[in-house]
C-alpha atoms as a printed R data frame, in Angstrom:
    type eleno elety resid chain resno       x       y       z
1   ATOM     1    CA   UNK     A     1   0.138   0.042   0.095
2   ATOM     2    CA   UNK     A     2   1.327   3.444  -0.963
3   ATOM     3    CA   UNK     A     3   0.398   6.056   1.390
4   ATOM     4    CA   UNK     A     4  -0.836   9.549   0.213
5   ATOM     5    CA   UNK     A     5   1.512  12.156   1.560
6   ATOM     6    CA   UNK     A     6   1.839  15.925   1.037
7   ATOM     7    CA   UNK     A     7   4.720  18.075   1.918
8   ATOM     8    CA   UNK     A     8   2.968  19.180   5.194
9   ATOM     9    CA   UNK     A     9   0.297  17.325   6.764
10  ATOM    10    CA   UNK     A    10  -1.420  17.624  10.148
11  ATOM    11    CA   UNK     A    11  -2.202  14.134  11.532
12  ATOM    12    CA   UNK     A    12  -5.859  13.488  11.265
13  ATOM    13    CA   UNK     A    13  -8.095  11.051  13.368
14  ATOM    14    CA   UNK     A    14 -10.751   9.446  11.181
15  ATOM    15    CA   UNK     A    15 -13.780   7.788  13.045
16  ATOM    16    CA   UNK     A    16 -15.553   5.294  10.527
17  ATOM    17    CA   UNK     A    17 -18.810   4.067  11.781
18  ATOM    18    CA   UNK     A    18 -19.319   0.526  10.365
19  ATOM    19    CA   UNK     A    19 -22.247  -1.795  10.327
20  ATOM    20    CA   UNK     A    20 -21.067  -4.443   7.744
21  ATOM    21    CA   UNK     A    21 -23.122  -2.828   4.982
22  ATOM    22    CA   UNK     A    22 -21.943  -1.885   1.556
23  ATOM    23    CA   UNK     A    23 -21.960   1.786   2.404
24  ATOM    24    CA   UNK     A    24 -19.571   1.440   5.429
25  ATOM    25    CA   UNK     A    25 -17.331  -0.887   3.323
26  ATOM    26    CA   UNK     A    26 -17.174   1.970   0.799
27  ATOM    27    CA   UNK     A    27 -16.508   4.513   3.665
28  ATOM    28    CA   UNK     A    28 -13.627   2.298   4.902
29  ATOM    29    CA   UNK     A    29 -12.091   1.843   1.377
30  ATOM    30    CA   UNK     A    30 -12.295   5.471   0.696
31  ATOM    31    CA   UNK     A    31 -10.428   6.428   3.762
32  ATOM    32    CA   UNK     A    32  -8.073   3.633   3.910
33  ATOM    33    CA   UNK     A    33  -7.046   3.586   0.225
34  ATOM    34    CA   UNK     A    34  -7.734   7.167  -1.030
35  ATOM    35    CA   UNK     A    35  -7.578   9.709   1.809
36  ATOM    36    CA   UNK     A    36  -5.490   8.273   4.643
37  ATOM    37    CA   UNK     A    37  -1.842   9.789   4.820
38  ATOM    38    CA   UNK     A    38   0.991   8.275   6.674
39  ATOM    39    CA   UNK     A    39   0.840   8.810  10.519
40  ATOM    40    CA   UNK     A    40  -3.011   9.514  10.366
41  ATOM    41    CA   UNK     A    41  -5.291   7.564  12.936
42  ATOM    42    CA   UNK     A    42  -8.106   5.328  12.140
43  ATOM    43    CA   UNK     A    43 -10.879   4.458  14.491
44  ATOM    44    CA   UNK     A    44 -13.301   1.933  13.393
45  ATOM    45    CA   UNK     A    45 -16.623   1.970  15.689
46  ATOM    46    CA   UNK     A    46 -19.393  -0.634  15.551
47  ATOM    47    CA   UNK     A    47 -22.511  -0.047  17.601
48  ATOM    48    CA   UNK     A    48 -24.521  -3.086  18.372
49  ATOM    49    CA   UNK     A    49 -28.003  -3.458  19.690
50  ATOM    50    CA   UNK     A    50 -27.743  -6.129  22.589
51  ATOM    51    CA   UNK     A    51 -31.470  -6.657  22.370
52  ATOM    52    CA   UNK     A    52 -31.498  -7.478  18.801
53  ATOM    53    CA   UNK     A    53 -28.428  -9.487  18.119
54  ATOM    54    CA   UNK     A    54 -30.315 -12.720  17.949
55  ATOM    55    CA   UNK     A    55 -32.429 -11.196  15.084
56  ATOM    56    CA   UNK     A    56 -29.450 -10.175  12.923
57  ATOM    57    CA   UNK     A    57 -28.218 -12.257   9.947
58  ATOM    58    CA   UNK     A    58 -24.926 -13.974  10.670
59  ATOM    59    CA   UNK     A    59 -22.821 -11.709   8.533
60  ATOM    60    CA   UNK     A    60 -23.835  -8.550  10.383
61  ATOM    61    CA   UNK     A    61 -23.327 -10.151  13.774
62  ATOM    62    CA   UNK     A    62 -20.964  -7.727  15.724
63  ATOM    63    CA   UNK     A    63 -18.231 -10.374  15.977
64  ATOM    64    CA   UNK     A    64 -18.304 -10.994  12.375
65  ATOM    65    CA   UNK     A    65 -18.165  -7.345  11.658
66  ATOM    66    CA   UNK     A    66 -15.175  -6.637  13.993
67  ATOM    67    CA   UNK     A    67 -13.259  -9.675  12.533
68  ATOM    68    CA   UNK     A    68 -13.965  -8.416   8.861
69  ATOM    69    CA   UNK     A    69 -12.307  -5.038   9.520
70  ATOM    70    CA   UNK     A    70  -9.320  -6.464  11.668
71  ATOM    71    CA   UNK     A    71  -8.610  -8.597   8.692
72  ATOM    72    CA   UNK     A    72  -8.376  -5.467   6.557
73  ATOM    73    CA   UNK     A    73  -6.169  -3.693   8.970
74  ATOM    74    CA   UNK     A    74  -3.855  -6.129  10.543
75  ATOM    75    CA   UNK     A    75  -0.484  -5.999   8.921
76  ATOM    76    CA   UNK     A    76  -1.635  -3.131   6.799
77  ATOM    77    CA   UNK     A    77  -1.265  -0.300   9.487
78  ATOM    78    CA   UNK     A    78   0.923  -0.054  12.637
79  ATOM    79    CA   UNK     A    79  -1.048  -1.280  15.576
80  ATOM    80    CA   UNK     A    80  -0.460   2.263  17.208
81  ATOM    81    CA   UNK     A    81  -2.343   3.918  14.143
82  ATOM    82    CA   UNK     A    82  -5.755   2.349  14.400
83  ATOM    83    CA   UNK     A    83  -8.321   0.987  16.945
84  ATOM    84    CA   UNK     A    84 -11.549  -1.046  16.510
85  ATOM    85    CA   UNK     A    85 -14.105  -0.193  19.202
86  ATOM    86    CA   UNK     A    86 -17.498  -2.059  19.949
87  ATOM    87    CA   UNK     A    87 -20.180  -0.224  21.861
88  ATOM    88    CA   UNK     A    88 -23.373  -1.918  23.014
89  ATOM    89    CA   UNK     A    89 -26.615   0.039  22.947
90  ATOM    90    CA   UNK     A    90 -28.601  -1.561  25.783
91  ATOM    91    CA   UNK     A    91 -31.260   1.274  25.767
92  ATOM    92    CA   UNK     A    92 -33.480   1.553  22.514
93  ATOM    93    CA   UNK     A    93 -34.114   5.133  23.626
94  ATOM    94    CA   UNK     A    94 -30.459   5.965  23.210
95  ATOM    95    CA   UNK     A    95 -29.749   6.605  19.578
96  ATOM    96    CA   UNK     A    96 -26.650   4.815  17.977
97  ATOM    97    CA   UNK     A    97 -25.297   8.123  16.701
98  ATOM    98    CA   UNK     A    98 -25.370   9.411  20.263
99  ATOM    99    CA   UNK     A    99 -22.863   6.686  21.209
100 ATOM   100    CA   UNK     A   100 -20.821   7.485  18.054
101 ATOM   101    CA   UNK     A   101 -20.757  11.162  19.050
102 ATOM   102    CA   UNK     A   102 -19.443  10.168  22.561
103 ATOM   103    CA   UNK     A   103 -16.724   8.313  21.061
104 ATOM   104    CA   UNK     A   104 -15.885  10.835  18.594
105 ATOM   105    CA   UNK     A   105 -15.472  13.359  21.570
106 ATOM   106    CA   UNK     A   106 -13.642  11.068  23.770
107 ATOM   107    CA   UNK     A   107 -11.141  10.005  20.984
108 ATOM   108    CA   UNK     A   108 -10.963  13.479  19.528
109 ATOM   109    CA   UNK     A   109 -11.934  12.618  16.030
110 ATOM   110    CA   UNK     A   110 -11.290  15.127  13.348
111 ATOM   111    CA   UNK     A   111 -13.802  13.636  10.855
112 ATOM   112    CA   UNK     A   112 -16.654  11.328  11.015
113 ATOM   113    CA   UNK     A   113 -17.386   8.961   8.235
114 ATOM   114    CA   UNK     A   114 -21.068   7.521   7.946
115 ATOM   115    CA   UNK     A   115 -22.964   5.586   5.214
116 ATOM   116    CA   UNK     A   116 -25.973   7.128   3.857
117 ATOM   117    CA   UNK     A   117 -27.654   3.738   4.641
118 ATOM   118    CA   UNK     A   118 -27.038   0.993   7.033
119 ATOM   119    CA   UNK     A   119 -27.394  -2.710   6.109
120 ATOM   120    CA   UNK     A   120 -31.182  -2.393   6.603
121 ATOM   121    CA   UNK     A   121 -31.577   0.363   4.028
122 ATOM   122    CA   UNK     A   122 -34.507   2.825   4.160
123 ATOM   123    CA   UNK     A   123 -38.090   2.167   3.339
124 ATOM   124    CA   UNK     A   124 -38.286   5.209   1.080
125 ATOM   125    CA   UNK     A   125 -35.244   6.092  -0.793
126 ATOM   126    CA   UNK     A   126 -36.479   9.775  -0.949
127 ATOM   127    CA   UNK     A   127 -36.120   9.875   2.917
128 ATOM   128    CA   UNK     A   128 -32.978  10.027   5.064
129 ATOM   129    CA   UNK     A   129 -31.926   7.251   7.359
130 ATOM   130    CA   UNK     A   130 -32.521   8.040  11.024
131 ATOM   131    CA   UNK     A   131 -28.801   8.139  11.535
132 ATOM   132    CA   UNK     A   132 -28.165  10.717   8.814
133 ATOM   133    CA   UNK     A   133 -31.138  12.820  10.187
134 ATOM   134    CA   UNK     A   134 -29.619  12.581  13.778
135 ATOM   135    CA   UNK     A   135 -26.192  13.504  12.333
136 ATOM   136    CA   UNK     A   136 -27.730  16.714  10.573
137 ATOM   137    CA   UNK     A   137 -29.541  17.783  13.712
138 ATOM   138    CA   UNK     A   138 -27.358  17.185  16.624
139 ATOM   139    CA   UNK     A   139 -23.542  16.480  15.564
140 ATOM   140    CA   UNK     A   140 -20.976  19.053  15.283
141 ATOM   141    CA   UNK     A   141 -18.275  16.954  14.096
142 ATOM   142    CA   UNK     A   142 -16.966  17.537  10.317
143 ATOM   143    CA   UNK     A   143 -18.456  14.499   8.496
144 ATOM   144    CA   UNK     A   144 -18.462  12.476   5.362
145 ATOM   145    CA   UNK     A   145 -21.629  10.898   4.180
146 ATOM   146    CA   UNK     A   146 -20.912   8.016   1.856
147 ATOM   147    CA   UNK     A   147 -23.436   7.535  -1.149
148 ATOM   148    CA   UNK     A   148 -23.715   4.712  -3.765
149 ATOM   149    CA   UNK     A   149 -20.520   4.619  -5.568
150 ATOM   150    CA   UNK     A   150 -21.093   2.557  -8.907
151 ATOM   151    CA   UNK     A   151 -20.415   5.583 -10.772
152 ATOM   152    CA   UNK     A   152 -17.084   6.285  -9.094
153 ATOM   153    CA   UNK     A   153 -15.967   2.782 -10.032
154 ATOM   154    CA   UNK     A   154 -16.728   3.257 -13.695
155 ATOM   155    CA   UNK     A   155 -14.695   6.615 -13.601
156 ATOM   156    CA   UNK     A   156 -11.557   6.350 -15.684
157 ATOM   157    CA   UNK     A   157  -9.641   9.525 -14.539
158 ATOM   158    CA   UNK     A   158  -7.464   9.365 -11.546
159 ATOM   159    CA   UNK     A   159  -8.078  11.578  -8.464
160 ATOM   160    CA   UNK     A   160 -11.095  13.180  -7.036
161 ATOM   161    CA   UNK     A   161 -13.072  16.263  -8.085
162 ATOM   162    CA   UNK     A   162 -14.281  18.162  -4.972
163 ATOM   163    CA   UNK     A   163 -17.140  20.695  -5.467
164 ATOM   164    CA   UNK     A   164 -17.098  23.286  -2.624
165 ATOM   165    CA   UNK     A   165 -19.989  25.501  -2.210
166 ATOM   166    CA   UNK     A   166 -18.838  28.863  -1.019
167 ATOM   167    CA   UNK     A   167 -21.088  31.640   0.020
168 ATOM   168    CA   UNK     A   168 -18.304  34.017   1.068
169 ATOM   169    CA   UNK     A   169 -15.031  33.750   2.944
170 ATOM   170    CA   UNK     A   170 -16.389  34.634   6.389
171 ATOM   171    CA   UNK     A   171 -18.893  31.789   6.397
172 ATOM   172    CA   UNK     A   172 -18.981  28.047   7.435
173 ATOM   173    CA   UNK     A   173 -18.922  27.224   3.776
174 ATOM   174    CA   UNK     A   174 -15.416  28.556   3.453
175 ATOM   175    CA   UNK     A   175 -14.338  26.555   6.662
176 ATOM   176    CA   UNK     A   176 -15.687  23.475   5.034
177 ATOM   177    CA   UNK     A   177 -13.502  24.389   1.949
178 ATOM   178    CA   UNK     A   178 -10.431  24.732   4.057
179 ATOM   179    CA   UNK     A   179 -11.264  21.248   5.435
180 ATOM   180    CA   UNK     A   180 -11.467  19.799   2.035
181 ATOM   181    CA   UNK     A   181  -8.163  21.364   1.263
182 ATOM   182    CA   UNK     A   182  -6.459  19.468   4.141
183 ATOM   183    CA   UNK     A   183  -7.762  16.112   2.754
184 ATOM   184    CA   UNK     A   184  -7.071  16.230  -0.941
185 ATOM   185    CA   UNK     A   185  -4.287  14.734  -2.757
186 ATOM   186    CA   UNK     A   186  -2.722  17.907  -4.373
187 ATOM   187    CA   UNK     A   187  -1.070  15.956  -7.320
188 ATOM   188    CA   UNK     A   188  -4.183  14.152  -8.389
189 ATOM   189    CA   UNK     A   189  -7.398  15.979  -7.124
190 ATOM   190    CA   UNK     A   190  -9.116  19.017  -8.339
191 ATOM   191    CA   UNK     A   191 -11.179  21.602  -6.414
192 ATOM   192    CA   UNK     A   192 -14.230  23.427  -8.051
193 ATOM   193    CA   UNK     A   193 -15.572  26.405  -6.092
194 ATOM   194    CA   UNK     A   194 -19.431  26.844  -6.894
195 ATOM   195    CA   UNK     A   195 -20.942  30.146  -5.841
196 ATOM   196    CA   UNK     A   196 -24.621  30.581  -6.217
197 ATOM   197    CA   UNK     A   197 -24.995  34.249  -7.260
198 ATOM   198    CA   UNK     A   198 -28.287  35.910  -6.040
199 ATOM   199    CA   UNK     A   199 -29.668  39.327  -6.919
200 ATOM   200    CA   UNK     A   200 -26.651  40.128  -8.890
201 ATOM   201    CA   UNK     A   201 -24.233  39.969  -5.918
202 ATOM   202    CA   UNK     A   202 -20.582  40.778  -6.401
203 ATOM   203    CA   UNK     A   203 -18.669  37.679  -5.847
204 ATOM   204    CA   UNK     A   204 -15.079  38.967  -6.793
205 ATOM   205    CA   UNK     A   205 -14.045  39.049  -3.245
206 ATOM   206    CA   UNK     A   206 -14.967  35.564  -2.446
207 ATOM   207    CA   UNK     A   207 -13.248  34.300  -5.906
208 ATOM   208    CA   UNK     A   208 -10.101  36.203  -4.839
209 ATOM   209    CA   UNK     A   209  -9.981  34.817  -1.439
210 ATOM   210    CA   UNK     A   210 -10.430  31.198  -3.002
211 ATOM   211    CA   UNK     A   211  -7.679  31.695  -5.416
212 ATOM   212    CA   UNK     A   212  -5.346  33.117  -2.668
213 ATOM   213    CA   UNK     A   213  -6.050  30.104  -0.380
214 ATOM   214    CA   UNK     A   214  -5.450  27.669  -3.108
215 ATOM   215    CA   UNK     A   215  -2.137  29.309  -4.049
216 ATOM   216    CA   UNK     A   216  -1.027  29.312  -0.473
217 ATOM   217    CA   UNK     A   217  -1.942  25.673  -0.136
218 ATOM   218    CA   UNK     A   218  -0.269  24.823  -3.470
219 ATOM   219    CA   UNK     A   219  -3.490  23.666  -4.899
220 ATOM   220    CA   UNK     A   220  -3.203  24.112  -8.739
221 ATOM   221    CA   UNK     A   221  -6.165  22.123 -10.164
222 ATOM   222    CA   UNK     A   222  -8.825  24.470  -9.225
223 ATOM   223    CA   UNK     A   223 -11.729  26.510 -10.795
224 ATOM   224    CA   UNK     A   224 -14.402  29.042  -9.629
225 ATOM   225    CA   UNK     A   225 -17.816  28.834 -10.994
226 ATOM   226    CA   UNK     A   226 -20.515  31.255 -10.301
227 ATOM   227    CA   UNK     A   227 -24.005  30.637 -11.500
228 ATOM   228    CA   UNK     A   228 -27.250  32.423 -11.107
229 ATOM   229    CA   UNK     A   229 -29.508  30.689  -8.592
230 ATOM   230    CA   UNK     A   230 -32.726  29.420  -9.936
231 ATOM   231    CA   UNK     A   231 -35.331  31.108  -7.846
232 ATOM   232    CA   UNK     A   232 -37.697  28.253  -8.264
233 ATOM   233    CA   UNK     A   233 -35.295  25.843  -6.589
234 ATOM   234    CA   UNK     A   234 -33.966  25.598  -3.011
235 ATOM   235    CA   UNK     A   235 -30.212  26.250  -2.558
236 ATOM   236    CA   UNK     A   236 -29.756  22.474  -2.222
237 ATOM   237    CA   UNK     A   237 -31.567  21.429  -5.373
238 ATOM   238    CA   UNK     A   238 -29.457  24.090  -7.262
239 ATOM   239    CA   UNK     A   239 -26.379  22.522  -6.029
240 ATOM   240    CA   UNK     A   240 -27.691  19.146  -6.867
241 ATOM   241    CA   UNK     A   241 -28.582  20.245 -10.474
242 ATOM   242    CA   UNK     A   242 -24.988  21.420 -11.073
243 ATOM   243    CA   UNK     A   243 -23.515  18.145  -9.472
244 ATOM   244    CA   UNK     A   244 -25.700  15.822 -11.289
245 ATOM   245    CA   UNK     A   245 -26.015  17.446 -14.653
246 ATOM   246    CA   UNK     A   246 -22.816  19.497 -15.080
247 ATOM   247    CA   UNK     A   247 -19.930  18.851 -17.350
248 ATOM   248    CA   UNK     A   248 -17.573  17.674 -14.535
249 ATOM   249    CA   UNK     A   249 -17.793  14.315 -12.688
250 ATOM   250    CA   UNK     A   250 -18.092  15.317  -9.030
251 ATOM   251    CA   UNK     A   251 -16.900  12.918  -6.424
252 ATOM   252    CA   UNK     A   252 -17.468  15.083  -3.363
253 ATOM   253    CA   UNK     A   253 -19.905  17.892  -2.669
254 ATOM   254    CA   UNK     A   254 -18.356  20.092   0.192
255 ATOM   255    CA   UNK     A   255 -20.902  22.333   2.144
256 ATOM   256    CA   UNK     A   256 -20.933  24.389   5.602
257 ATOM   257    CA   UNK     A   257 -23.703  23.322   7.906
258 ATOM   258    CA   UNK     A   258 -25.181  25.039  10.892
259 ATOM   259    CA   UNK     A   259 -26.473  22.661  13.530
260 ATOM   260    CA   UNK     A   260 -28.044  25.132  15.870
261 ATOM   261    CA   UNK     A   261 -29.957  26.885  12.887
262 ATOM   262    CA   UNK     A   262 -31.601  23.640  11.399
263 ATOM   263    CA   UNK     A   263 -31.682  21.417  14.522
264 ATOM   264    CA   UNK     A   264 -35.571  22.121  14.732
265 ATOM   265    CA   UNK     A   265 -36.490  22.049  11.057
266 ATOM   266    CA   UNK     A   266 -33.968  20.245   9.011
267 ATOM   267    CA   UNK     A   267 -36.223  20.112   6.000
268 ATOM   268    CA   UNK     A   268 -34.908  23.784   5.334
269 ATOM   269    CA   UNK     A   269 -31.299  22.913   5.418
270 ATOM   270    CA   UNK     A   270 -29.553  22.812   2.060
271 ATOM   271    CA   UNK     A   271 -27.408  19.793   3.516
272 ATOM   272    CA   UNK     A   272 -30.576  17.677   3.520
273 ATOM   273    CA   UNK     A   273 -31.307  18.263  -0.217
274 ATOM   274    CA   UNK     A   274 -27.691  17.666  -1.269
275 ATOM   275    CA   UNK     A   275 -27.436  14.354   0.794
276 ATOM   276    CA   UNK     A   276 -30.864  13.311  -0.710
277 ATOM   277    CA   UNK     A   277 -30.327  14.035  -4.225
278 ATOM   278    CA   UNK     A   278 -26.651  14.670  -5.051
279 ATOM   279    CA   UNK     A   279 -24.904  11.926  -7.023
280 ATOM   280    CA   UNK     A   280 -21.702  12.345  -5.004
281 ATOM   281    CA   UNK     A   281 -20.274  11.836  -1.498
282 ATOM   282    CA   UNK     A   282 -21.008  14.632   0.821
283 ATOM   283    CA   UNK     A   283 -18.512  16.332   3.217
284 ATOM   284    CA   UNK     A   284 -20.039  18.854   5.478
285 ATOM   285    CA   UNK     A   285 -18.536  20.949   8.237
286 ATOM   286    CA   UNK     A   286 -20.342  22.778  11.227
287 ATOM   287    CA   UNK     A   287 -17.450  24.620  12.247
288 ATOM   288    CA   UNK     A   288 -17.909  28.342  12.306
């Protein structure tokens, strides 16, 4: 395994929530094979429901899931660079993501990786899973939501395309962009900044801040795009239209998110629409 390495890199602690599903496998592979850099730390966490273990198919039993990921890691990473944790949820009133959040805080995770769906799936594909809903409402840790990746597997070009949705350089959206810059492979990956222009706003200052930051971070593969917002669509759906129907294949949508603003009414959050409809993984940061 060849580790991705940049000239300067701040050690990161990735917390990957795993349940044996394809989505958690894709999340693990994404971090381990593509984003992980030498000396980073990986925490794998499986939350098991003690009361329902007897009803779970064999391959999704906690012991099988732990063994599966141990096999993936043993001999591949130094023992000091990863840990596999099992947490048992004994009270059904406690959401599994609450335990994930506790582990993230104790282990000082920098980034949470969670599948858009677990192995149970969701009854209505237009709805979010309970885990993603909880994530959007309550968790402040920067997170990657893993979407279906068959398109990614067919992609011929090497490297990822990251689409960052930037309002201006004073907002959470710019903090999310800075986070994405710390994750990318500067030799292979490209960053596109998308600015939704409303009422003819002047975005030159935002474009200049984007270019200045990329230059400082030695990111050469970049592009700034400003489009007029379609007033008949929400901000999230405007973003999704660009992601799904634009000329560039997008691997990640990067967006800022305000937990406190949308905790009571997440349906109005652009993050919700992006997670529901964008054909790409989602990186969102709640940091102000």
